[in-house]
N, C-alpha and C positions, 0 to 999 in steps of 0.2 A: 069332438074335433081333435083331441089329443091322442089319436090312435094311428097306427100305420095303415095306409091305404095305397092301393095302386102300385104294388112293388116297392114299398118303402119310400114313397114321396111324402115326407113327414109334415104333418100339420097343414096340409094344403087347404087354403081357403079360410084358415082360422083368423087371419088379419081382418076379414070382413066382419068378425064378431064384435069388433071394437069400432066406435064411431070417431074417436079422435086420431089425428094423424100421427102423434107421438107413439101411441100404442100400436098402430099399424106398422110403423117403422121398426119397432122393437120385435113385433111378431115375425117380420121378414128376417131380422137378424137371427132369431131363434130357428126359423125354418132352414136358413142357409147353414147354420152351425150344425144342426142335426144331420143334414144331408152330407156334410163334409166329414163328420165323425162316425155316427152310427150307419149312415147310408153307405159309406165306403166298405163297411164290413157286413152289410145286409143283416143288421140286427133289428129286431122289432122293438117298438116303444112299449113301456108299460101302459095299461089303460088307466088314465088318470080320471077322466070324467067324460060325459057326453055333452053335446050341445055347444062345445067350444068355450064355455065359461067354467072356470075352476075356482072353487072356494078355498079359503085359507083353513088349514087344519093345524092346530097347535098341540096335538096329542103326541106324546113321546113314544118311543119304541115300546111295545107291549111286553116283549120278552128280552132278557139279557142276551146279547149276541156274542158268540165266541170270537168273532172277527172284530178286533179292536178298532181298526181303521173305519169300518162301517159305522160303528157307534160314534166315533169322533166326527166323521163327516155329517152324520145325521144331526148331532148336537150343534154343530156350527150353523147349519141351516135353520134349525129351530130357534137358536139364540138370536139370529138375525131377525127372524119373523117376530119374535117377542119384543125385541128392542124397537122394531119398526112401528109396532102398535097400530097398524092400519088393517082393519078387517075389510079388505076390498079385493075384488077379482081383477087382476091386470096381468100383463106379460111376466112381470117379476114373480108374481104368485104362481103362474103357470110353470116357470122354471123350477122354483123351489119345490112345488108339489110333485113335479115330474121326477126330480132327483130323489126326493124322499120316498116316493112310491117304489122306485127301483131299489133303493137301499133297504126298504122294508121287505121287499120280496126276497132279497138275498141275505137277510140278516143271519140266517142259520146255514148258509151255503159255504162250506169249507172248500169246495171244489169249483168256485167261481172261475170261469175262463178268463185267462189273462187278456185275450182280445177284447172281451166285453168291458173289463175294467178300463182298459186303455181307451176304448171308444168314449166312455162317459168322462174320463179324464180329459180327453181331447175336446169334448163338448164344452166342458167348463173353460178350458184354455181358449177356445174360439170366442166365447162370450167375453172373457177378460180382455182379449185383444181389441174388442169393439166397445171399450168402456165409454167412449164419447156418446154412444147411443143411449147409455143408461144414466148419464149424469143429469141431475136436475137443473144445473146451471153451469156456466163456463168455469167458475172458480170453486164450485162445490166439490167436496170429496164424494166418492161413490162407494158407499158401504156395501152395495149389492155386489160389485165386482171384487171387493176385498173379501167378502164371504165366499165367493166362487173360487178365489185364489186359495183360501184355506181348505176348501173341499178338494181342490186339485192336489194340494200337498198330501192330504190323507189318501187320496186315490193313488198318488205316486208311490206311497209307502205300501199300499195294498198290492199294487202292480209288481213291485219288487219281490214281495212275498210269493205271489202267484207264479212269477217267472222262475223262481228257484224250484218250484214244484212241478211246473209245466214241462212237457216233453215234446212239443210239436216240432221244434227244430231238431231235437235229438232223433226223432223218428225219421225225419228226412235225411239226416246224416247217416243213419243206420242203413237206409235204403241205398244211399249213394255208395257206401262201402261195398255192399254186395254187387251192385252194378259195376263198380270199378274193377273188381276181381274178374268177372266174366268178360268185361270189355277188353282188359289186357290179355286174357287168355285167347279170345277169338282173334284179336288183332295180331298177336304173335303167330298164331297158326296161319292166318291169311298171308302174312309176309313170307313164311316158310314155303307155303304152297304156291304162291303166285310168282315169286322171283327166283327161287333157288332150285337146285337139282336134288334137293333133299328127297330121299326115298321115303314115301309116306305109307305106313301100314294103315289098315282100316281102323285100328284102335286109336290112331291119331285124332280122329274126329270127336272122340268122346273122352279123351284123357284130361286129367286135371293139370293145373299149372305145375304142381310139384312133380307129378309123373313126367311131364314134359322136361323138367330140369333133370330128373333122374336118368332119362334116356340119353343124356349127353355125357353122363359120368362113366368112369371106369367101372365095368360090371362088378368087379370083385369088392367094390366099396359098399354095394347094396345088400341089405340083409334079406329083403323080400325076393322070393324066387321069380315072381312075375316081373318085377322091376329089373332083375338081372337079365332075364330073357329079352326084354325090350331093349335094354342097353346094348346087349350083344348084337342085336339086329341093327341098331341105329348109330352106334358109337363112331364108326368110321365116317359116316355121312356128316357128323358134326364137325369133322376136322377141317372143313373148307373155310376159306376166309369169310364168306357170307354167313355161314352157320355159326362160326366162332363169334362173330359180332352179336348175333342173337343170343348166344349162350352168355356173353358178357352182359347183355341187357337183362337177362333173367337173374343174374347175380347182383344186379344193382341193389343197394340197401333199401331204397324206397319201394322197389318192386317186391323184394322179399317181405317187407313189412305188410304190404297189401295181401300177399299170399298167406302169411301167418295169421293175419286177422280173420281170414275166411276158413283156412284149413286147420288152424291151430298148430301147436308145436309137435304134434305126434309125427308129422312127416319128417321132421329133422332127426327123430330117433331111428329112422329106417336106414340111415347112412352112417358109416363109420367116420370118425374124425379124420379130416383130410385138409390138404392145402392145394388149391388149383394153381399150377405154375405154367408159364409159357416158355417153351424152348424155341429159340430162333436159330435156325441154321443159316448163318450169313454167307460164308465163303470158305474156300480152301486155297492154300498157297503152295506152289511148287510141287504139284503131283507129278510122279515119274511117268514116262511113256511106257508102252508095252516093250517087252524084251526085244532086242535086235532092231529097234526102231520100226517095228512092223506097222504101228499105227499110234496116233495120239489117243490118250486115255479118254474114255466116255464115262465119267464117274457119277455114281450116286451113293447115298449114305444110308446105312441101316441104323436105326436108333432103337435101343432096347433098354427098358428099366427093369431090373431084377430086384425082387424083395425076398430076402432069405433064400436065395438061390432059385427062386421061381420067377418065371417071366410074368411081370405085372402089366407091362404095356410095351408095344412095339409099333414102329412105323417105318416108312421108306420115303426118301425124297424123290423128286423127279431126276431124270438123267440129263446131264449137260454134255452134249456131244462135242468131241474133239476139243477139250478144254483142260489144260493143266492148272489153270487158275480160275476155277468155276465160281460163279456167284449165284447162290440159290435164293437167299432172302426168303426162305420158307419158314412158316410158323406152325408149330404144333402146341397143343396144350394137353396137360396130363394132370390127373388128380393123385397126389402123393399121400399115402396113408401116414398119419402122424404117429401111430403106435408100432410101426415096423421099420426096420432098416432098409434103405434103398440105395441102388447104385445105377449110374447111367453108363451103358456100353455103346461105343460108336465104332462102326466098321465102314471103310471106304471100298466100294466094289467097282470093277471095270465092267461095263455092260457089253463090251465087245465079245465076251466069251459066250453070250447067249444064256438061255435058261438052264442048259444041261450041265454047264461047268461051274464049279465054285471059283469065281475070279475075284474073291475078296483078297486084296493085297495089302491092306493097312488097317490098323486099329489104333484107337486113342488110349491114353491112360484111363483107368476107371475113375469116374467122377462121383464123389460121395453125396449123400443126402444133404449135408450142410452146404455144399457148393450149389446144389440145385435150389435150395431155399433162399439163397442170397441173391439180391438183384445185382447183376454184374455182367460185364463183357469179359469173355474168357477166350484165350487162345491156347489150344492144347496141341502138343506135338504128337506126331504119328510114329508108330512102330510097325516094322514089317510083319506080315502075317500071310499064311496060306501057302498053297502049293507053288504058285508063281510068285516067288519072292522078288521084290524090287527094292532098290535103294530109296528109302523115304527120308533120309537125313535132310533136314531143312524143310520138310513138309509139315503142314499144320492145318488145323480146322479152327475157324473163328465162330464162337457161339455167343448167344446172349440169353440170360435167364431173367425173368421178371414175373410179376404177378399179372393175372388176367385183368386188363384195364379197359374199361369201356371206351374212353376217349382215344386210346391208341388203336383199338380195333376199328373204331369208326373212321379214323384217318387212314388206316391201312386199306380198307375197302374203297373209300372215296378216291384215294390217289392211285390205286392199282391200275397200271396201264394194261389195256386189253391188247392181245397180240393181233387180232383182226377185228376191227370195229364191226359190230353187228353180227358176227359169226357165232355159231353155237359153241358154248364152252365144252371142250372135250373132257369126258370122264375116262380118258384113256389110261393106258399103262404108264409106268414111270418113264418111258422113253419119250414122252411128249416134251418138246422143246419150248412149249409155251409157258413154262414155269409152274409153280404150285397151283393146284386146282382152286379156282376162285369160288366154285360152287354156285355160280349163277347160270340161269338158263341162257342168257345172252351176256357176253363179256362186257358190254358197255352199260350194263344196268347198275354198276357199282355206285355212282353218285346218287342215282334216284333211290336206291335201296338205303343208302346211308342217310339221305334226307328224311326218308320215311321212318327209319328206326330212331333217329335223333328226335323227330317230332313226337314219336310215341313215348320216348324216354321223358321228354318234357311233360307230356300229359300225365305219365305215371307219377312224376314227382309231385305235381299239384293234386293228383288224386290221393297221394299219401298225406299231403298236407291237410286235405279235407278229412281224411281218416283221423289224423292227430287232433284236428279241431273238434271232431265228434267226442273225443275223450273229455274235453272241457265241458261239453253239454251233458255228458254222463255224470260228472261230478257236481255240476252247478245248475243243471236244468237249462232252460232257455236263458237264464241270467248269464250263463257263460258266453252265449252268443251275443247278448246285448253288450257285455263288457268290451268285446272286440268287434263290435258291429262294423266299424270302418275297415278294419283289417280283413274281416271275413268277406265283406263286399268285394274288396280288391282281389282276394283269393279266388272267389267264385268267378269273377270277371276273367282272371288269368286262366283258370281252369277251362272255362268255356272256349276261350280263344285257342288254347293248346289242343283241345279235342278237335275243334274245327280245322286247325292247321294240319293235324295228322290225317284227317279225312281227305284234305286236299292233296297231301303228299302221297298217300296210299292210292288215290285215284290216278294220279299222274304215273305212278309206278305200274299199276295195272294196265293203263292205256298203252304204255311203252311196251309191255310184254305182249299185249294183243297185236300191236302194230308189227312187232318183230315176227310173231307167229304167222300172221297172215302173209308177210313178205316172204318168209321162208317157204310157206306153202305154195306161193306163186312161183318162186324160183324152182322148187322141186318138181312141181307138176305142170308148170307153164300155164297156170290158170289165171283168169282175170280176177279183179278184186271181188266181184260179186260171188264167183264160184268159190274163191278161197274162203270167204266169210261163211258160205253155206257149208263148206267142208268142215270148218272149224266149229261152228255152232249148230249145224243142222243135223238131220237124221242120218247122214251118210257115215257118221263116225261109228266106231265099234261100240258094242254094248258096254264094255269095260270103260272105254273112254268117256262115253256119255254119263256113266254112273259117277266117274271121278269128277267130271265137269259139274254135274249136278250137286255133288257134295261140296265142291269148292264154292259154287254159287250160293249154296245154303249158308256156308260159313260167312261169306261176305254179307249176306242178308242179316245174319244174326249179329255181326259186328255193327252194322248200321242201325239195327234195332236197339242195341245196347247204347250206342251213341245218342240216339233220340231219347232214351230213358234218362241218361245222364243229363242231357240238356234240359229236359222237363223238370227233373229234380232240382237242378241248379236254379232254374227260374223260380220254382216254388220257394226255395231257400232264400233267394234274394228278396222276394216279396215279404217273407216273414221278418227278415232282418230290417227291411225298410220300414215295416209297420212299427218296430220297436225303437226306431231311431231316436225319438225324443226322450226315451227313458234314461239316457246316460247322464242327463243333468242332475237328477236326483241321486244317481250312483256317485257322481263326482262329489256331491255334498257329503255323502256318507263316507267317502274316502278321506275327505278333509277332516271330518270328525274323528275318524279312526287315527289319522296322523297326529291330531292334537292329543288324543288319549295316550298314544305311544310316547310322544314327546314328554308329556307330563309324568308318565310312569318312569321315564329315564332321567327326570330332572333331579338335581341335587337335593331339592327340598323333600321330594318323595323318599329318597334314600336316607336323608337325615331323620325324617319322621318314622320311617320303618325300622330304624336302628341297624340297618345293614351297612350303610356307608358305601363309599366308592371302593371297588376292587382295585388293587394295585396293578398298574400296567406292567407288562413283562419288560425286563431289562433289555437294553439295546447293546448287545455284545459286538465284538469286532468281526464275528464270523459272517460270511456272505449270506448264509441261510437265514440268520436272524435279521440281517438288513432287509432281505427280501420280504420277510414276514411283517416288518414294522413300517418300512418306508412306503410311501404311496397310499397309506391307509387314510380314507376320508370318513370312515364311519365313527359314530360316537362310541365312547367307552362302554364296555360290557359291565352290567351291574348284577350282583348276586340277586337271585329271585326272579329276574326278568330275562336273563340270558344265561347260557351255559358258561360257567366260570372256567378260566384257564389256569394252568399251573403258574405260580408266581415265583420268579427267581429273586435272589437278594441283589439289591443295587450295590454298586461299588463306585467309589469316587472316580470321576473321569468318564463314566459310561455316557454314551450318547443316547438320548431318549427323545421321544415325542411327548409333548406336554399338552394335555387337553384343557381347553378353556370352556367351562360350563356356561358362562355368560355369553360367549361368542359362538359356542357350539362348533368349534373347529379345533384341529390339531396343529400345534406349532412343531415343526420337524427338527429344529436345530438346538434342542435342549442338551445341557451337559450337567451331570450330577456333581454338585459341589460339596454337599454334606449329606450323610445318611443318618437319619434319626433312629434311635433305638426302638425296638418293637413295642416297648412298654410306655413310650412317650404318649401323652394324651393328644399331642398334635400330629402324631404319625399318620392317621388316616387321611387328614386334610393335606399335609405337605408332601407325603411320599408320592 
C-alpha cells in the first residue's frame, strides 16, 4: 500500500487497512500531505512494504553517510521510535519507516536533488501543522510532531547545502540571457525596417548587435575593413531623427551590458576610443541679403570636422528660403576620436546661386575639440568669405553641443511636428522647407515610434537586471535566487509586463504603417481598399519587393518567437522561485547566527582576551574632509584582526571626536578631547 500508484496518487486506500477511526483519520492526513508535497513535484515514494501494514524497524544506518544531515534526521526518527517503545504497526510507524527508507536510499547520495529534499521537508511540515490529529489527548504533548519538526530542521539544513550546489535557476537565467540578446537585436531591426526610411542592405538581416552599432559610427573609427565599408554605406542614413533615437537606444548602458554578455569584449577593441557628441544647429541672426537687394538670402549651413587637416566628418543642413533670421533646430551627431586633435568649421551658403556657383558668403571662427566636448550653448560670430562678399557684421550662428542622450532624442522624435500629416517624408535635397529629415516613412509616426522605442528600452532594462541576477546564481547556485526570492519574483513580473508592453506598442506602430501604406496606394492608383491590400501584400508586387516583405515578415516572426521563449523562461523561473519560497526562514536564522558571531568578534571582551585591544579612532580635525569622514558614521569601531586598520593620528587637546560606547553599541558625535595620555600609560588603550 505504501507505493505510488495511478500517477502518484499516494497511499490510496491504505486507510481501509486499519479498523479504528483514529488510524483512518491519520492515514487520510498522511495521504493529503504526500499529495501536497511529493505529488506537486511528481516524485515517487520509496517502497516501504506491501499489503498496507508496515512493521517497526529499529536498525541503524548500516554504513556511515557523508551527508551529515541525513544521519541526524535518521537518528532523530530512530530515537523517537526507541523512546516510544511500542512494537506496533500504525500510521505513525508508517510515516517513520517511509522517511527512514528514503533517507537510507540517499545516505550515500551527494547529488541529491534540492527539489526532492524540499518535497520531504514539506511533507514533514504538513504533518506538523496537523498536530491535533496526532495528539493522544487534548492536553498531551505530541512527541511525534516534535520529532517531525527536528527532521524538518535537518532537511532545511540539507536543502540549503543542495541549493548552493544546484544550478536549475542558473540554467534558466543563462537561457534568458541568450534570448534577451536576440530579442533586442530583432526588435531593433524591426523598428528600423517598419517605421523609418533607413536604407537596408541585405547584410542587415544577419548582422549582430555590435555590427549594427558600428554601422552608425564614423567609418574612420573602425579598425575592421568590412565594418568600415558597412558604415560608409549606412552612416548618412543614421543621421535622421528616428535613426538617431535608435542609435541612442543602442548606446544605453543596459543594452550594452546585454550585448557584452553575449558577444564579449572583443567587439569593443574593433573601435578606436571616441566620444559621441550631438551638434544642434539652432538658428542664425541678421544674415545679409544678396548684393543690390536682388533677393532675400536662402541660407543653409555646411558643417565639417577636420582632424589633423583631414576631413573627418561633414554634413549639410536644409535650406531656409527667404530668411535672414532662419531657425533650423537641426540635430547631427558625430563620433570624435579621443587620440586626435579636431576642429569644427562652419560655412553659411546662399542657395540662390544654384549648384554651379560657389555662393558661400560667411564662415565662423574655428571651434576647438575642447569646445565640442563641453555641454554648452554657443553663439559664434560670422566672418565674410568667398567671391560674393557681404557685410556680415552683427551676423551669428547659435549652436548647442551635448552628449547623445536617450531621453532627449525620445522627446525630439515625439514632439517633432510633421509638415503635412500623413504625407510621405521627403528624402529630398537640402532645399526642402520641411525642416531636417525626420527619417520616418510617414511624418506623423513619430509618437508611435517613440512609444515603441521607449517600451523596448524598459524591456531591455529589466532584461539586463535579469542578467545581473544570474551573476548571483553563478556565485551562490540556486541559494542566490532563494535569498532574493521576493525581489526576483517582482523582477520577473515587471520583465514580463514590459515585454508584453513592447509587443503592444510595436503592433500599433506596424498597424499605423500598414494603414498609411494602403491609403497612399489608394490615392496614387485610385484603388479601393481590397485592391490596395492585394497590391501591397499580394502577388502583383515586384520580385524584389516581395523578397523584402518576406524578409521583414520573417524578422517580425523571429521577434515574436523570441518573445514567446522569454515568456516561457520567465514562467519556469517563477515556478522555481515559488517552489523555494519557504526556505528563507532557515536562511534568516543562519543570518541571525552570523550577526551574533560578528557582534561577539567585535566585542570589547574578545579584544581584551585576544590581547589586541581597541584601535584608536582617528582624530577629528577642523578640516572639512576630516569632518565628512567622521561625522555621520553609524558603524562600530574597527578592531585589529577583524577589520583593516586605519592610520591613527595623534590627538590634541580641543579636538572634536566621536566617542564609541561598547555597551550601547553607538557613537556619540559631540566629544571634545580634554586630556591626552602618554603612549606608555597603562590606561591609554582604554581611555584614548
